[in-house]
N, C-alpha and C positions, 0 to 999 in steps of 0.2 A: 915755420918749421923749426924743430929743435933737434940738434944732433947730440946724442948721449953716448957715453962709453959704457960698455958692459964689463962688469968686474969679473975676476977669476971665478966667482961663485955664480955667474950668470945673472947678476942683478943689475938693475939700472934705476934711476930716479925719474919718476914722472913729474914734470914741472908743475908747480903749485897752480899756475893759471889754468892748466888743463884739468887738474883735480877739481878746481872750483867750478869750472864750466859744467862738469858732470856730477857735481855735488858728492864727490868721493872724499872719504876721510880715512884716517888710520884705522885699520881693522876691517875695512870693507873688502869685498871680494871682487875680482875681475875674471872674466873668461878670456882665455888666450887661444886663438885658433890661427890658421894660416891658409892661404891659397898658394898658387904656383909662384906668386911674386911678392906677397906681403905677409907680414906678421900682423894679426888683428887683435887688439886689446879692447874689450868692451866691458862696461859695468855688468856685474853678474846678474843674470835673471834666472830665478828658480824655474826649472823645467821639470815636468812630470811626464811619465808614460802612462797613459790611461789603460787600465787593466781590461776595459771592455773593447775599446776601439783599437788599441795598440799605437795610437798617435801621440806625438809629443805635444804637450800643451803647457801654457804658462799658468793656467788656473786649474785647480783640481781640489777635491776634498779627499780626505783619507778615511777609508772604511776598512777597519781591521788593518791588514798589511798592504792593502791595495789603494792606489790613487785612481779616482774616477773623475773624468772631465764632465763638463756640462753636456757635451755631445753623448758621452757614455751614459749619463743619467737619463737622457732622452731615450736612448736605446733600451735601457732597463724598463723605463715606464711603458714604452711601446710593447715590450715583451710581456710585462705583467698585465696589461690591458687585454692581451690576446688569450690569457689563461682562463 
């Protein structure tokens, strides 16, 4: 466990050994969330909301301004086969 002090700007330093474990380097992004008892810092994972299913996904393709997941593409293919 590491104990760190938060600066007056709300900053703290993540120890190098933890950065190394998660292969994080300067300029990388992290996601910060919380639950009732903890602050949670995780490596950033790009997430998309599928325009077809409305579900959040880690993988999607962009078509125009919309993100479409594999599940969404499957739904589109099913729809087109019914036409």
